[in-house]
Residue, then its C-alpha position, 0 to 999 in steps of 0.5 A: m500500499v505505501y508502495g502504491a502511493a509513493y508512486v502516486f506522489i513520485d512526480r512532485a515529490y522525493i520520497l524516502l521510505g524507512r523503518d523505525g520498529d514496527a512502523i513505517t515512515v514516509e518522508l516527502a521532500a517537494k520536487d518543486e524548489g519554491t514549494d510552502d509550508e502550506t503546500l507541503r502539509a496539503m501534500a501530506g494529507d493528500f498522500s494519506n488519503e491516497l493510502l486510505s485508498q490503497a488500503l480501500r482498493r486492496k480490500i476490495t481486491k480481496a473480497n473480489q479475488t475468486i470473481l477476478e480470477 
């Protein structure tokens, strides 16, 4: 899920994924140097929403796996 969300943002941001124990850490850095703090916060929110979307896609795919096969 995290890789899928990161792929969606690959054109707008540099993305660094890491681990902190059981948690996955994500660092976003805008590719546009003139990006302000408000835009960065919006990008972080958009990334969170994309994570939710990826999780829902995965849940739907698992629920319909027999139909898809």
